[in-house]
C-alpha positions as semicolon CSV with decimal commas, in nm:
position;residue;x (nm);y (nm);z (nm)
1;X;-0,395;0,346;-1,212
2;X;-0,113;0,366;-0,968
3;X;0,229;0,185;-0,976
4;X;0,301;-0,087;-0,812
5;X;0,613;-0,364;-0,760
6;X;0,599;-0,696;-0,923
7;X;0,852;-0,958;-0,847
8;X;0,974;-1,276;-1,076
9;X;1,192;-1,472;-0,805
10;X;1,315;-1,704;-1,063
11;X;1,613;-1,486;-1,199
12;X;1,725;-1,416;-0,850
13;X;2,076;-1,449;-0,795
14;X;2,100;-1,300;-0,422
15;X;2,281;-1,011;-0,443
16;X;2,083;-0,794;-0,257
17;X;2,129;-0,477;-0,461
18;X;1,791;-0,401;-0,431
19;X;1,797;-0,407;-0,020
20;X;2,147;-0,194;-0,043
21;X;1,978;0,034;-0,271
22;X;1,696;0,112;-0,057
23;X;1,869;0,119;0,308
24;X;2,089;0,374;0,073
25;X;1,786;0,567;-0,078
26;X;1,582;0,601;0,250
27;X;1,837;0,544;0,591
28;X;2,188;0,699;0,453
29;X;2,319;0,369;0,562
30;X;2,526;0,101;0,374
31;X;2,318;-0,244;0,543
32;X;2,026;-0,464;0,498
33;X;1,849;-0,452;0,850
34;X;1,704;-0,162;0,776
35;X;1,549;-0,209;0,462
36;X;1,193;-0,228;0,288
37;X;1,299;-0,454;0,016
38;X;1,461;-0,801;0,166
39;X;1,612;-1,113;-0,002
40;X;1,604;-1,442;0,165
41;X;1,694;-1,796;0,067
42;X;1,439;-2,048;0,104
43;X;1,526;-2,344;0,342
44;X;1,314;-2,575;0,082
45;X;1,485;-2,532;-0,181
46;X;1,747;-2,301;-0,176
47;X;1,594;-2,036;-0,390
48;X;1,607;-1,656;-0,318
49;X;1,297;-1,508;-0,218
50;X;1,227;-1,109;-0,196
51;X;1,002;-0,980;0,011
52;X;0,838;-0,611;-0,027
53;X;0,754;-0,438;0,319
54;X;0,428;-0,293;0,338
55;X;0,633;-0,005;0,445
56;X;0,766;0,012;0,062
57;X;0,829;0,413;-0,079
58;X;0,754;0,313;-0,411
59;X;1,093;0,544;-0,547
60;X;1,177;0,227;-0,746
61;X;1,535;0,251;-0,716
62;X;1,541;-0,172;-0,684
63;X;1,338;-0,239;-0,981
64;X;1,648;-0,013;-1,188
65;X;1,910;-0,181;-1,006
66;X;1,830;-0,487;-1,017
67;X;2,085;-0,691;-1,259
68;X;1,843;-1,025;-1,321
69;X;1,544;-0,795;-1,371
70;X;1,324;-0,949;-1,102
71;X;1,167;-0,655;-1,008
72;X;0,949;-0,469;-1,190
73;X;0,696;-0,200;-1,237
74;X;0,332;-0,275;-1,330
75;X;0,026;-0,072;-1,296
76;X;-0,329;-0,172;-1,122
77;X;-0,648;-0,027;-1,114
78;X;-0,618;0,239;-0,768
79;X;-0,908;-0,027;-0,601
80;X;-0,724;-0,378;-0,701
81;X;-0,584;-0,526;-0,446
82;X;-0,163;-0,531;-0,457
83;X;-0,136;-0,846;-0,280
84;X;0,181;-0,755;-0,088
85;X;0,385;-0,618;-0,356
86;X;0,468;-0,973;-0,480
87;X;0,170;-0,997;-0,681
């Protein structure tokens, strides 16, 4: 079994704390440009979309900092497709 990130975008408030903690952890920078998780607002319905990039290091700090519990850790079989981390 391996641990992957699962996203539930519905409760997302768009705070981008997940992106900030990622950038600070891996790039020692406070910003949203160089991160492994991205929060965008949809042009269609105004909801927030969370994208975990393939470069994700799986430190799971984004899971711990999310105030809306949008991001969680799930276990999948080693041979199971992760579905872009958003499955």
